N, C-alpha and C positions, 0 to 999 in steps of 0.2 A: 504494499499500499504506500503511496507517495506521502511525502512527510508534509506536514501541516506547518505553517509558519508558527514560530513561538509567539505567544501572545503578546510580549514585552518586544517584539521588533516592531519599530517605529519607521514607516516611509515618508520622507519628506524632499522638497526641493533641495538640492545642494545649497550649501551657504559659503558665503564668503570666508569664513574661518574654517571651513573643512579642507583647504588645500593641503595641509600637513598629514592628514589621514589618506587623503585621496591620492596621491602621488605615487605612494609606494602601491597601491592596489594598481594603479594604471601602469605603472612599470612591470607590476607581474602579468597584468592582463597582457601588455605587448609581449614580454618573454614568452608567455604560452603560446601565441602564435608565431613566434619566433621572427617577429618585426623589429629593427631599430627606429625608433622614432626619433629625430632631431629634437634637442631641447628646446628650439624656438617653435616647433609645432606643439609641443606639450603647452608653452606658454600661451600661444595663440588659442588651443583648445580651453584652457583654463578660463581666460577673458571671455571668449565666447559663450563659456557655460553661464555667465553672470550677465551678459549683454542682453538687456530685455527686447531689443529687435533682433536678435539671432534666432534662427529657426532651431538651433540647437540647444536641447535642454538636458538636465541630468536630475535624478533621483537618488537619494542614498538611503540604506537601511541602518538603522542604528539599534543598539540593544539598550537595555534599561538604564545603563549609565552613559549614554549618549555617544558610545565608541560606534564609528561608522564599520560595518560589516561588509558592506559592499556597494555597487552602484550601479545604474545603468544610465546610459547616453541614448539620447532619442531625436528625431528629426521629424519636425511637422512639414508636411508639404502638402500641394495641391495634386490631383491627379486627372487623368483624362478620362477616367471611367464614372466618374460621380461629381458632385458638387461641393461634398464634405472633404476637409483635410484628412490623410492618412498619415499614420504614424509608424516610422521605420526605426525599430527599437536596434541600433547600430552595435552599442557594446553593452555587454551584461558580466559583471565579474563580483564573485564572493570571496572574500579573505578566506584561504585553504583551511583555517582554523575554525571557520563556522560554516563549512560546507554539510550539507544534510539536515540542516536545522531550519530550512524553509526561507532562508534569505533570499535565494533568487525566485521563489515561488512568491513571494511577499512583493518583491520589485515588480514583476509581470503582472500580477494581480492587482497593485495600485495603477499601473499604466493603462491597464484595461478598464478601471475604473474612471480615471481622468477621461479615456475617450467616450465612454457612455456618458459622463458629465457633460463634456464639450462637443457631442457630436460627431466625434471623428468617425469616418467610414470603415477603418480596421487598423488593427496593428499587425505588423509582420517583421520578420527577422529571419536571419540565415546563420547557420553554422558549419563548421568544417564537418565533412561527414564522419571523419573519425573521432569527433567529439562525443563520445557516448554518454560519458555522465551528462553533458547538457542536455544531449538528444532524449534520454530519459525523463527529465524534467519537462521539455517541450512536448513530448508525447503525451504527457500526463496532463497539461495545462491546455492543449489544442485537439482537433480532431485530427491533427498530424499534418506533415508535410502537405503542400498543395499541388505537388509534383511538378514545379516548374524548376529549372535549372540554369543557373546563373552564369552568364558569359561575359568576361570583361575584356576592354581594351584599354590597356595601360597607357596614359598619354603623358 
């Protein structure tokens, strides 16, 4: 049976005071995907997460003491098949010490709640096919993958 979020997990928008907790998690997330992100990109990302005019947003999961346990970055954008904004969940990461405790589930759940509250058309994401741990969670919170394959032209 999939884990339920711990009742003391609180999900909220990332705050300006969260940088010291967020950066190590961001670094671990990048290491997991074996990417090296230029420090200037990370600085720009942090600034965008706090720019009210940016389409890029973030939520953090906190424990009862207020410690950041994980994050999700998401992008709201229009789409050609509807009039509602849709939400792309770009990054989701949980501190390894907090895995299996419902942190990822709570982040996704709150994002879906925000979508319902604001009338978004859908929330969607992708992960690497070998990321079995994440896929178990994703398969438990959705009806499964939609069958689309992602193609990329690197520019």
